[in-house]
C-alpha positions as CSV (number, residue, x, y, z in Angstrom):
1,M,13.3,-48.2,71.9
2,S,16.5,-50.2,71.6
3,V,19.7,-48.1,71.2
4,N,23.2,-49.4,70.6
5,L,26.3,-47.3,71.3
6,K,29.4,-48.0,69.3
7,K,32.7,-46.1,68.9
8,K,34.0,-45.2,65.5
9,E,37.6,-46.2,65.0
10,G,40.1,-43.4,65.2
11,G,37.3,-40.9,66.0
12,G,36.6,-41.5,69.7
13,K,33.1,-40.1,69.0
14,E,29.9,-41.9,70.0
15,E,27.0,-41.9,67.8
16,R,23.5,-43.3,68.2
17,E,22.4,-45.9,65.7
18,C,18.6,-46.5,65.8
19,K,17.8,-49.9,64.6
20,K,14.1,-50.3,65.4
21,C,13.1,-46.8,66.6
22,R,9.8,-45.3,67.5
23,L,10.7,-41.7,68.1
24,G,8.5,-39.5,70.1
25,R,7.9,-35.8,69.5
26,T,10.6,-34.6,71.8
27,Q,13.3,-36.7,70.0
28,M,12.1,-35.5,66.6
29,L,12.3,-31.9,67.7
30,H,15.8,-32.4,68.9
31,M,16.7,-34.1,65.6
32,Y,15.1,-31.3,63.5
33,E,16.8,-28.7,65.6
34,G,20.2,-30.0,64.7
35,S,19.5,-30.5,61.0
36,A,17.1,-27.6,60.1
37,T,18.5,-25.4,57.2
38,I,15.7,-22.8,57.5
39,H,17.3,-19.8,59.2
40,G,15.9,-19.0,62.6
41,V,14.5,-22.5,63.4
42,P,17.6,-23.7,65.3
43,K,17.6,-20.4,67.3
44,I,14.0,-21.0,68.3
45,L,14.5,-24.7,69.3
46,S,18.0,-24.6,70.8
47,P,18.9,-23.5,74.4
48,Q,18.3,-19.8,74.9
49,L,21.1,-17.3,75.5
50,Y,18.7,-14.7,76.8
51,Y,15.1,-14.9,78.0
52,F,13.3,-13.3,75.0
53,R,15.5,-14.8,72.3
54,R,13.0,-17.5,71.3
55,Y,10.2,-14.9,71.0
56,L,12.3,-12.5,68.9
57,W,13.3,-15.2,66.4
58,T,9.8,-16.6,66.3
59,I,8.4,-13.2,65.4
60,M,11.1,-12.6,62.8
61,L,10.6,-16.0,61.2
62,I,6.8,-15.5,61.1
63,A,7.2,-12.0,59.6
64,M,9.7,-13.3,56.9
65,T,7.4,-16.2,56.1
66,I,4.4,-13.8,55.6
67,G,6.6,-11.6,53.4
68,L,7.6,-14.6,51.4
69,I,4.0,-15.7,50.9
70,I,3.0,-12.2,49.8
71,F,5.8,-12.0,47.2
72,L,5.1,-15.5,45.9
73,Y,1.3,-14.7,45.7
74,R,2.1,-11.6,43.6
75,S,4.4,-13.6,41.4
76,F,1.9,-16.3,40.7
77,T,-0.9,-13.8,40.2
78,R,1.2,-12.0,37.6
79,F,2.0,-15.4,36.0
80,Y,-1.7,-16.2,35.5
81,E,-2.3,-12.8,33.9
82,Y,-0.1,-14.2,31.1
83,P,1.8,-11.0,30.4
84,I,3.6,-10.7,27.0
85,I,6.7,-8.9,25.8
86,T,7.2,-8.0,22.2
87,N,10.5,-8.2,20.2
88,T,11.2,-6.9,16.7
89,R,13.8,-8.5,14.6
90,L,14.9,-8.5,10.9
91,E,15.1,-11.6,8.7
92,F,17.4,-11.3,5.7
93,N,16.4,-13.6,2.7
94,N,17.8,-14.4,-0.7
95,E,14.3,-15.2,-1.9
96,M,10.8,-14.4,-0.7
97,Q,7.2,-15.4,-1.6
98,F,5.5,-12.8,-3.6
99,P,2.1,-11.6,-2.4
100,A,-1.1,-12.3,-4.2
101,V,-2.2,-9.3,-6.3
102,T,-5.9,-8.9,-7.0
103,I,-6.8,-6.3,-9.7
104,C,-10.4,-5.2,-10.3
105,N,-11.8,-2.9,-12.9
106,A,-13.7,-0.1,-11.2
107,N,-16.6,-0.9,-13.6
108,Q,-18.5,-4.1,-13.1
109,F,-20.8,-4.3,-16.1
110,R,-19.9,-3.5,-19.7
111,Q,-22.5,-1.4,-21.5
112,H,-22.8,-3.5,-24.6
113,K,-23.7,-6.6,-22.5
114,I,-26.6,-4.9,-20.8
115,P,-30.0,-5.5,-22.5
116,S,-31.0,-2.2,-24.0
117,D,-34.7,-2.9,-23.6
118,D,-34.6,-4.4,-20.1
119,W,-35.1,-1.5,-17.8
120,E,-35.6,-3.7,-14.8
121,I,-32.0,-5.0,-15.1
122,K,-30.8,-1.4,-15.7
123,D,-32.7,-0.3,-12.6
124,L,-31.2,-3.1,-10.6
125,I,-27.6,-2.2,-11.7
126,F,-28.3,1.4,-10.7
127,E,-29.7,0.4,-7.3
128,M,-26.5,-1.6,-6.7
129,S,-24.3,1.3,-7.7
130,E,-22.8,4.2,-5.7
131,M,-24.8,6.7,-7.7
132,S,-28.1,5.4,-6.2
133,V,-26.8,6.7,-2.8
134,L,-25.4,9.9,-4.1
135,S,-28.3,11.1,-6.3
136,E,-32.0,10.9,-5.4
137,Y,-32.8,12.4,-8.8
138,F,-31.2,9.4,-10.6
139,K,-33.0,7.0,-8.2
140,D,-36.4,8.5,-8.9
141,H,-35.7,8.6,-12.7
142,F,-34.7,5.0,-13.1
143,A,-36.9,3.3,-10.4
144,I,-39.9,1.4,-11.6
145,S,-42.6,1.0,-8.9
146,S,-43.1,-2.6,-7.9
147,P,-47.0,-2.6,-8.3
148,E,-46.6,-2.4,-12.0
149,Y,-45.1,-5.9,-12.2
150,S,-45.3,-7.4,-8.7
151,F,-47.9,-9.9,-9.7
152,I,-46.5,-10.7,-13.1
153,P,-44.2,-13.8,-13.2
154,E,-40.6,-12.9,-13.5
155,P,-38.9,-13.5,-16.9
156,E,-36.4,-16.3,-17.1
157,A,-33.6,-13.7,-17.4
158,H,-34.5,-12.3,-14.0
159,L,-34.1,-15.5,-12.1
160,G,-31.1,-15.7,-9.7
161,K,-29.0,-18.2,-11.5
162,N,-29.4,-16.3,-14.8
163,L,-28.6,-13.0,-13.3
164,Y,-25.4,-14.5,-11.9
165,K,-24.5,-15.7,-15.4
166,F,-25.3,-12.3,-16.8
167,A,-23.0,-10.6,-14.2
168,L,-20.1,-12.9,-15.1
169,D,-20.6,-12.4,-18.9
170,A,-21.0,-8.6,-18.5
171,A,-17.7,-8.3,-16.6
172,H,-14.5,-7.2,-18.3
173,K,-12.6,-10.1,-19.7
174,L,-9.0,-10.9,-18.9
175,E,-7.9,-11.1,-22.5
176,D,-9.4,-7.7,-23.3
177,M,-8.3,-5.9,-20.1
178,F,-4.7,-7.1,-19.7
179,I,-2.6,-6.0,-22.6
180,V,0.9,-7.0,-21.5
181,C,2.1,-9.0,-18.4
182,L,5.7,-9.2,-17.3
183,W,7.2,-11.3,-14.4
184,G,10.8,-10.9,-13.4
185,G,11.5,-8.7,-16.5
186,A,10.1,-11.3,-19.0
187,V,6.9,-11.2,-20.9
188,V,4.5,-14.0,-19.8
189,N,1.0,-15.2,-20.8
190,C,-1.4,-13.2,-18.6
191,S,-4.0,-16.0,-18.6
192,K,-1.5,-18.5,-17.1
193,Y,-0.6,-16.1,-14.2
194,F,-3.9,-14.5,-13.5
195,E,-7.0,-16.3,-12.3
196,R,-10.6,-15.0,-12.3
197,V,-12.1,-14.6,-8.8
198,I,-15.4,-13.4,-7.5
199,T,-15.0,-10.7,-4.9
200,D,-17.1,-8.2,-3.1
201,M,-16.2,-5.9,-6.1
202,G,-17.5,-8.4,-8.6
203,V,-15.3,-10.2,-11.1
204,C,-11.6,-9.5,-10.6
205,Y,-8.3,-11.2,-11.5
206,T,-5.7,-12.5,-9.0
207,F,-2.0,-13.0,-9.6
208,N,-0.3,-15.8,-7.4
209,S,-3.5,-17.0,-5.8
210,N,-2.4,-20.6,-5.2
211,R,-0.8,-21.0,-1.8
212,S,0.2,-24.6,-2.5
213,S,2.6,-23.4,-5.3
214,P,3.4,-19.8,-4.6
215,I,5.5,-17.6,-6.9
216,T,8.8,-16.6,-5.4
217,S,10.7,-13.4,-6.0
218,Y,14.5,-13.8,-6.1
219,G,15.5,-10.1,-5.8
220,S,14.3,-6.6,-5.2
221,G,13.6,-3.9,-7.7
222,S,11.3,-3.5,-10.6
223,M,13.0,-6.2,-12.7
224,S,12.2,-8.8,-10.1
225,G,8.5,-8.1,-9.7
226,L,5.2,-7.9,-11.5
227,R,4.4,-5.5,-14.3
228,V,1.0,-5.3,-16.1
229,I,-0.3,-2.8,-18.7
230,V,-4.1,-2.7,-18.4
231,D,-6.9,-1.3,-20.6
232,I,-9.8,-0.4,-18.4
233,E,-12.1,0.0,-21.5
234,Q,-13.7,3.2,-20.2
235,P,-16.1,3.5,-23.2
236,E,-17.8,0.4,-21.8
237,Y,-18.4,2.0,-18.3
238,Y,-21.8,2.0,-16.8
239,F,-23.2,2.4,-13.2
240,S,-21.0,0.5,-10.8
241,Q,-20.3,-0.1,-7.1
242,I,-17.8,2.7,-7.2
243,S,-18.0,5.7,-9.5
244,L,-14.2,6.2,-10.3
245,A,-12.3,5.3,-13.4
246,G,-9.4,3.0,-13.1
247,I,-8.4,-0.2,-11.3
248,Q,-8.5,-1.2,-7.6
249,V,-5.5,-3.2,-6.4
250,L,-5.1,-5.3,-3.3
251,L,-1.9,-7.0,-2.0
252,H,-2.7,-10.0,0.3
253,E,-1.6,-13.4,1.4
254,P,-1.8,-16.1,-1.3
255,G,-4.8,-18.3,-0.6
256,S,-6.8,-15.6,1.3
257,A,-10.0,-14.0,0.0
258,A,-9.7,-10.6,-1.5
259,M,-11.8,-7.9,0.3
260,L,-11.6,-4.8,-1.8
261,T,-14.4,-2.6,-0.6
262,S,-12.4,-1.5,2.4
263,N,-8.8,-2.3,1.4
264,G,-6.3,-1.8,-1.4
265,F,-5.4,1.2,-3.5
266,V,-6.5,2.7,-6.8
267,A,-4.6,3.5,-10.0
268,R,-5.9,6.1,-12.4
269,P,-5.9,5.8,-16.2
270,G,-3.1,7.4,-18.2
271,S,-0.6,6.8,-15.3
272,S,2.4,4.7,-14.6
273,T,2.1,3.5,-10.9
274,A,5.1,2.0,-9.1
275,V,4.3,0.1,-5.9
276,T,7.2,-0.9,-3.6
277,I,6.5,-3.6,-1.0
278,R,7.9,-4.3,2.5
279,K,6.8,-7.5,4.2
280,E,6.0,-7.7,7.9
281,R,5.1,-10.8,9.9
282,I,3.4,-11.0,13.3
283,D,4.0,-14.0,15.5
284,G,1.5,-13.8,18.3
285,L,1.1,-16.2,21.3
286,S,-2.0,-18.4,21.4
287,K,-4.4,-19.0,24.2
288,P,-4.1,-18.6,27.3
289,Y,-2.2,-15.4,26.2
290,K,-4.1,-12.5,24.9
291,A,-1.9,-11.7,21.9
292,F,-3.7,-8.6,20.6
293,G,-5.0,-6.6,23.5
294,S,-8.1,-8.1,25.0
295,E,-8.7,-11.1,22.7
296,Y,-7.2,-14.5,22.0
297,C,-5.8,-15.2,18.6
298,M,-6.5,-18.2,16.4
299,T,-3.7,-20.6,15.8
300,S,-3.0,-22.5,12.6
301,H,-3.8,-25.9,14.1
302,E,-7.2,-24.7,15.0
303,S,-8.2,-23.7,11.5
304,G,-5.6,-25.6,9.5
305,F,-4.8,-24.3,6.1
306,K,-8.5,-23.7,5.3
307,T,-10.8,-21.4,7.1
308,P,-13.5,-22.7,9.5
309,L,-15.9,-20.3,7.9
310,Q,-18.5,-22.0,5.7
311,R,-18.7,-19.3,3.1
312,Y,-14.9,-19.1,2.7
313,K,-14.0,-22.7,3.3
314,D,-11.6,-22.7,0.3
315,Y,-9.6,-19.7,1.6
316,I,-7.3,-19.0,4.5
317,Y,-8.9,-17.6,7.6
318,T,-8.6,-13.9,8.1
319,R,-10.5,-11.5,10.4
320,Q,-12.0,-9.7,7.4
321,T,-13.4,-12.9,5.9
322,C,-14.9,-13.7,9.2
323,A,-16.6,-10.3,9.4
324,M,-17.8,-10.6,5.8
325,N,-19.1,-14.2,6.6
326,C,-21.2,-12.8,9.5
327,L,-22.6,-9.9,7.4
328,T,-23.5,-12.2,4.5
329,D,-25.1,-14.7,6.9
330,D,-27.4,-11.9,8.2
331,Y,-28.3,-10.6,4.8
332,V,-29.0,-14.1,3.4
333,K,-31.0,-15.1,6.4
334,H,-33.2,-12.0,6.0
335,C,-34.0,-12.6,2.3
336,N,-33.3,-16.4,2.0
337,C,-31.0,-15.9,-0.9
338,C,-27.5,-14.7,-2.0
339,S,-26.7,-11.5,-3.9
340,L,-24.8,-11.8,-7.2
341,F,-21.3,-11.6,-5.6
342,D,-21.9,-13.3,-2.2
343,K,-20.1,-16.5,-1.2
344,G,-22.3,-19.4,-0.2
345,E,-24.3,-22.3,-1.3
346,E,-27.7,-20.7,-1.2
347,E,-29.6,-19.8,-4.3
348,Y,-29.0,-16.5,-5.9
349,C,-31.7,-13.9,-5.4
350,S,-34.0,-13.1,-8.3
351,L,-34.2,-9.6,-9.6
352,R,-37.4,-8.8,-7.7
353,T,-36.0,-10.2,-4.4
354,L,-32.8,-8.2,-4.8
355,R,-34.7,-5.0,-5.5
356,D,-37.4,-5.4,-2.9
357,C,-35.6,-7.2,-0.1
358,Y,-31.8,-7.6,-0.3
359,I,-30.7,-4.1,-1.4
360,P,-33.1,-2.2,0.9
361,Y,-32.2,-4.3,3.9
362,K,-28.5,-4.1,3.3
363,A,-28.8,-0.3,3.0
364,V,-30.4,0.0,6.5
365,A,-28.7,-2.9,8.3
366,N,-26.7,-1.9,11.4
367,I,-23.3,-3.4,10.6
368,S,-22.0,-2.6,14.2
369,D,-24.9,-4.6,15.8
370,I,-24.3,-7.6,13.4
371,L,-20.6,-7.7,14.1
372,K,-21.1,-7.3,17.8
373,N,-22.7,-10.7,17.9
374,C,-19.9,-12.2,15.8
375,T,-16.7,-13.6,17.2
376,C,-13.8,-12.9,14.8
377,P,-10.4,-13.4,16.4
378,S,-7.2,-12.4,14.6
379,R,-4.8,-15.1,13.5
380,C,-1.7,-15.6,15.7
381,V,0.7,-15.7,12.8
382,K,-0.1,-13.4,9.8
383,D,1.7,-11.5,7.1
384,K,1.3,-7.9,6.2
385,Y,2.4,-6.1,3.0
386,I,3.3,-2.5,3.5
387,S,3.2,-0.6,0.2
388,S,4.3,2.9,-0.9
389,M,3.3,4.3,-4.3
390,S,4.8,6.8,-6.8
391,V,2.8,7.9,-9.9
392,A,3.8,9.5,-13.2
393,D,2.2,9.8,-16.6
394,F,1.9,6.6,-18.6
395,A,4.6,7.4,-21.1
396,S,6.0,10.2,-23.2
397,T,4.3,11.1,-26.5
398,F,7.1,9.5,-28.4
399,T,6.9,6.2,-26.5
400,K,3.1,6.1,-26.9
401,D,3.4,6.5,-30.7
402,Y,6.1,3.8,-30.8
403,M,3.9,1.4,-28.9
404,V,0.9,2.1,-31.2
405,N,3.0,1.8,-34.4
406,N,4.6,-1.5,-33.3
407,G,1.4,-3.2,-32.3
408,I,1.9,-3.2,-28.6
409,L,-1.2,-1.0,-28.2
410,K,-3.3,-1.9,-31.2
411,N,-6.0,0.4,-32.4
412,R,-5.4,2.9,-29.7
413,N,-4.4,6.6,-30.1
414,G,-2.9,9.0,-27.7
415,S,-6.2,10.2,-26.3
416,Y,-7.5,6.7,-25.7
417,I,-4.3,5.8,-23.9
418,S,-4.6,8.7,-21.6
419,D,-8.2,7.8,-20.7
420,N,-7.8,4.0,-20.5
421,V,-4.3,2.5,-20.1
422,I,-2.5,2.0,-16.8
423,D,1.0,0.7,-16.4
424,L,1.3,-1.0,-12.9
425,R,4.6,-2.2,-11.5
426,I,4.8,-4.0,-8.1
427,Y,8.0,-5.2,-6.6
428,Y,9.8,-5.7,-3.3
429,E,11.8,-2.8,-2.0
430,T,14.0,-5.3,0.0
431,L,13.9,-9.0,0.8
432,T,14.1,-8.2,4.5
433,V,11.2,-9.2,6.6
434,T,10.3,-7.3,9.8
435,V,9.2,-9.9,12.4
436,T,7.2,-8.8,15.4
437,E,7.5,-11.7,17.8
438,Q,5.7,-12.1,21.1
439,R,7.1,-14.1,24.0
440,A,5.8,-14.9,27.5
441,E,7.1,-12.5,30.1
442,I,6.8,-15.0,32.9
443,T,7.4,-18.7,32.5
444,I,7.7,-21.7,34.9
445,E,11.5,-21.2,34.8
446,T,11.2,-17.6,35.9
447,I,8.7,-18.6,38.6
448,L,11.1,-21.3,40.0
449,G,14.0,-18.8,39.9
450,D,11.9,-16.2,41.7
451,L,10.8,-18.8,44.2
452,G,14.4,-19.8,45.0
453,G,15.5,-16.2,45.2
454,Q,12.6,-15.1,47.5
455,M,13.0,-18.1,49.8
456,G,16.8,-17.5,50.1
457,L,16.2,-13.7,50.7
458,F,13.5,-14.1,53.4
459,I,14.2,-17.3,55.3
460,G,17.5,-18.5,53.9
461,A,15.9,-21.7,52.6
462,S,16.0,-23.8,49.4
463,V,13.7,-26.5,47.9
464,L,15.5,-29.1,50.0
465,S,14.7,-27.1,53.1
466,V,11.0,-27.4,52.2
467,V,11.4,-31.1,51.7
468,E,13.2,-31.3,55.1
469,L,10.3,-29.4,56.7
470,V,7.7,-31.7,55.1
471,E,9.6,-34.7,56.3
472,F,9.7,-33.3,59.9
473,V,6.0,-32.6,60.0
474,T,5.3,-36.1,58.6
475,L,7.5,-37.8,61.2
476,L,6.0,-35.6,63.9
477,L,2.5,-36.8,63.0
478,I,3.8,-40.4,63.0
479,G,5.4,-39.8,66.5
480,W,2.1,-38.4,67.8
481,H,0.3,-41.4,66.5
482,N,2.8,-43.8,68.1
483,E,2.5,-42.0,71.5
484,R,-1.3,-42.3,71.3
485,Q,-1.1,-46.0,70.7
486,E,1.2,-46.5,73.7
487,K,-1.2,-44.6,75.9
488,L,-4.1,-46.8,74.8
489,K,-2.1,-49.9,75.6
490,T,-1.4,-48.7,79.2
491,K,-5.1,-47.9,79.8
492,Q,-6.2,-51.5,79.2
493,T,-8.1,-53.1,82.2
494,P,-6.4,-56.1,84.1
495,V,-9.1,-58.5,82.7
496,E,-8.3,-57.4,79.2
497,H,-4.6,-57.8,79.9
498,I,-5.1,-61.3,81.3
499,N,-7.3,-62.3,78.3
500,K,-4.7,-60.9,76.0
501,I,-1.9,-63.0,77.7
502,S,-4.1,-66.2,77.6
503,S,-4.8,-65.6,73.9
504,D,-1.1,-65.1,73.2
505,S,-0.3,-68.3,75.1
506,Y,-2.9,-70.3,73.3
507,L,-1.5,-69.1,70.0
């Protein structure tokens, strides 16, 4: 090792300048002793003021290092549990997208459309109705035993595609059911604002169903919302899926499939029902965070605008459509056909298959077991519409007489209005959205801050101290390697030494 000594001008202090150094371990320890920024290291390596000082500081440094490792392990363990904190905030808007409103008549089949002499179709409608479950007497009365016609070819009207056409034709028509429609206080054409949709309740009508061009509300209150006057045509009622009289209404996201058997509210005839809406939005964190308890949620980029479910590919993904997709898959797989109001591309079941296979199997199928084998995550971002209702009589006697006399309610008397007509008003209570937003409780930034704080607390170190330590260990290994090479050179035999000199001379 060649070392030059030079004096700094004005300083009078000598410093060593290493030009081509091969430092050994001893020199490196001395260098690290003078430059180490980890508390305790200089006190271990420097000359000792009392005999047990080195041992005391070594024990303290080891103990602090162990404590640091434990705290960092707990921090990283907590980080990989992906904990979440939830914040709630309010968004104030001048305008807001109106929800889709699906309205279904509680009755699915109009009496005058049902063939009076076709008892098999009547029997089928009864078997699909709520009354078949409630009344064993009615079931026995209308049922026709299968041996009487099991070997007879089915009539053309009983084939699946024809039964489906019959169901559509027998449903209540938009032009007969909707008397008056108002949007934003102005009378509008009902057929331009409502679209016929096939739901689990049969044929229904949806307002604002197109997500690509949604209808927007510019204010709160009844004059900024939707109002419809509906005639449920109760004289046409027959056996149906539900046995009440009135309409079933569902508020949902535009573009999503309407599931009415387990959602929505009902409005009775002869009433004026006012429904105020408040909008809530949930912004959940996607994988690896478990946004809703013990499950991962589905992000929009995974499903896009359309759902990944085959039966509802034209709709937005929701957890309910996923569950219905699984149930329908099971029913269809068992009977190799769809029911009248099922989504899917399979053929519709014939009357005989519906009666002998589909309806009995659906009645005994274990829904819990089917859904247990079905993965249906919630969406990370979803809108909810919270509604509250108030109900009064449809109108005063004077108002009803005025509406009849002026052609608003043609060919309807007071008794008919009380039994059939519903005035439904739906509007925003406020244009404020309650947003429930999830955020990561621990991020990389908090981990780095925690790391720096714990290192400073336990061993008085920083990130540069760690770099310094890594550099020292690296140089120490290099020094050990250099010393080993020097020892190997000194152990060469004289003959090897002479041969090496001769070889060098020759070269």
